[in-house]
N, C-alpha and C positions, 0 to 999 in steps of 0.2 A: 919947857921941861913938864909945863900942866897940859901942853898937848900929849906928850908921851904918857903920863898918866888917866888921859883920859883914853887914848887907845888903847892900852893896856884892860883899864876895866870893862872896854866895849868888846874886847876877846873874851873876858872872861865870862861875861855876861852872856856872849854867844854858845860859848862851851855849855855854861850850866844851863841852856834853853834846849841845846840838842840832846846833852845826858839825859835832862830830864825828861823828853819827849820820848826817848827811846827806851827809858825805865819805866813811864807810863804806859807804853804800848805793849809790855811786858806782862802789865799788871801782876807782876811778883814782887815788888819792893813792899817793906811793912814797915820802914821807918826806924825799925832796929837795927841799929849795925851789924851786932853779931849774926843775928837772924839771915840780914840779907846777905851776908858775906857768905853763911851755908847756903843760901837760894843760890847765889852764885857758882859757888863752888860743884852744887850737884848738876846745874845745867849747862856744865862744860864738859865735852865731849866730841869726836872725830868721826865723821861718817865717810867709807869712800865705797863707791859705787863702779864697778866695772861698766866701759862706755865701747866694749870690744864691737865694731862691727862686723857681724858675721857675712854681711852681701859682699866685702871687699874682695874675699874670698873667690877663688874660682873651684869650679868642681871639675878633677880630672873625666869623670863618666860623661858629663857633657863634652869636654875636649876632645874625648876618644871617641864620641860618637858623631862631631862636627866632622873630624879628618879620616874617619872612616866614609862618609859620606862624600868629603869633596878634603882631597889631601891637602895640608896647611891651613884648614881653617881654625882647627884646634889650638894651634900655635899661633895664630892670631888673635884670639881668644883669651889666650895665654898672655897675649902681647910680647911673643917671640917673634916678633916681625919680619926678621931677616930669615929664620927657618920656614917661617910661614909660605913666604914668596918662593923660596929655593922648591918647595915642596909643591908648590901652586903651576911655579913655570916647569916643574918636569912633568907635572901631570899635561899640563897645556899642551907639552912637547911629543910627548908619547901617543898624546890621544891623536893631535894634527898626522904624526909620523903612520899609526897605524890606518886613519882613514884613508890618505894620501896612496899609500902604500897597496891597501885592499882595494882600493878604485886602480889602481896601476895592474894588479894582478887579472881585476875583471878583465879590464881592456887588451891585455895580453892575453887571455885565455880566450877573447873573442876572436883575436886574430891568428892565434896559431889551429884552433877550431875552423875557423874557415878557410884557412889552409888546408887543412884536412879534407874538408867536404870537395874542395875543387881538387884535391890532387890522390886522393887515396881513396880505393873503392874496393866495397867488398865483395862486388861479382869477380874481378879482379885476379883477389886475394884467394876465392872459393876455386875459382877454374884452375887457379894454379895448384891450389891443394889437391883438387879430384884430380887432374892430369898425372900428377907425380906421388898419388899417395904410396903406391906399389915400388916404385922407388926408392921412396925414404923409408918405408918397412915394409917389405916382401909377404908379409903376414896379412897385409892388409887389401881387401878389393873393393876400390872406390865405387864400384857399379851395385855394392849392398848399399848406399848409400845414397840417399834419393834427397840432394844439397841444392839442388834447381827445382820448382815446380812447373808447373805446366806455362807457366807464362814468363818464366825463365827468371824469376825473383826468387833469391836465397832462401831457404827454408833456415831458419837459425837454428833451430835445435838440432836437426840433421849435420849442418855444418859442424857444429861443435861434439855431434858425437863423434864423426869423423875423425878431428883434431884429436878426443878423447883415444880413439883407437890409435891411431899415429904414437900417442904417447911420448915414449921416450923420445922421438926425435921434436915431439910439439908440447913445448913446457906450457904453453895457456892455451884456455879456449875463449874465443873473442868474446868482449863483453859485450852487451845489446847495443845497438846504434843509439849514438848520443848520450851513454853512459858515460862518467867521469873517468871509466875504469879502460873504455872503449877508446877515449882520444889518447889515455896514455900508453896503452898496450901498442899500438899501431906505430908510437915513434919509439919505442923503449926496447923490443923485444926482436932481435932478427928474423923471427919464425914469421912477420908479417912484413918483412922487405917486397915480396912479390905484388905487393896491392897499391904502390907508387906506382904513377903511369911514367915514369921515367925507367920503371925497372926492365919493361921488354913484357912478352906476351905468356901464355900458359904453358911452351913450349924453352923458354927461354931457362936455361940450365941454372942451377944454384945450388951451392951447398950451404950448410948453418954458418962456416965459418968465412964464405967469401965477403968482398967488400960491400957494404952499404950503398945504398943511392945517394946522391947529392938531394934530393928530397927528403929523404929518411933523417939525412942529417941537419938538415934547415931547421925541418919540422923540431925534432930533438931538441936543437939549441932555442926554437920560440918558445917550448912548452916548458925548457929550461928558466926561461926567463921569466914566467911567468909564476914559477915555483919558488925561485928565489924571491919575488916582489912577496909573495903571500908570507914568507919566513921572517921576512923582516915585520909583516906588520903583525903575525904571530910572535914575535919578538916582542912589540911594543906593547902586545895584551899581556904578555907577561911583568913588563916593566910596568904598567897601569896599575895589577894586582900587587907587587911586591911595594910601591910607593905608597897606596894604600895601605896595607898590614905595617910597613914602618913607620907612617904617619903618625895612624892611628896609636901606635906603642907609644913613639917619642912625646906625642901631645899627652897624655896620660902624666909620663914622667916630667914633661915640662912643665905641667900644673904641677906636680906635687913639688916639684922645684921652687915654682913660683911661691907658693904659699909659704917655704920654708923662707925665701931668702928676703921677703920683706915681712916685718911680723909689727903690725901697727898697734900698739897698746894705749886705749884713752882712761882715762878715769876720770871720775867728779868726784871732788872730796867735799863734803860738807862739814864744817868745822863751828861748832858752838862754844863761844868762849866768855862762860858769862849770861850776858844776856843780850851780847852781840852772834849774830848767826853771818856766816861769810860763807861761799862756797869758790873753791879752787879746782880749774882743770888742769889736769896732768898729760901732758901727750909724750910717750915713750916710741920711738921711731927708730927700730935695728935692723940694717941692711948687711947682710952677709955677701961675702963676694969668696 
């Protein structure tokens, strides 16, 4: 029983010392009970300060800029990893496809141009045109056109002038040697069929609706392959452009959605109860689905 009272007295003394220290630290006690009660009441208040960290929010502008530069980067920035990866994979696939098929187109172009240089000759075509001009168009006299110079080389301007004179029967004027249109014309328009080495010579009869030579058909097919490759490469470029645009727009909306989806409000609450001051931390986490 004696031990119980001693223990109780010790606790009371300890509490008194703590309270006395706390009160003396405030230097606000007067010793008058009524006055001290009033001071304690006046010192009681609660103050709440928001601690919302704005740095946790994502910038829609930054997200859009990132995705405009690299599709999917804005989505990764906004922590939308699946969509970000999808845009990145699509971009990589489109770029790879564009590069591969553009290279295929270049290689195929070299193939059909080499074939043309080996098997199609402007002199052969010009000779046949000069020889048969009046047969094609009775109003045209090829003697009035100096298609060949003294060295036997083709005068391109004169050849074009003759082609223009034949006009209704000749749909095009041959483009300059080596020009892109040059290589297109000789494998596209029947007018240039006599220039192939499996056609014959300038005396071989030929009408505009007559069958084309095997060389013409083969060359046309090879040139068509190159165009097909370039078409795929062009479509890949279109996909790249569209992917950049869609990814940019999506990144902006994804970031706005991210900022709305998670709202983190943190508050620091300062409470003064009498002569005792306390700090209470409050965190409100709201997730929208």
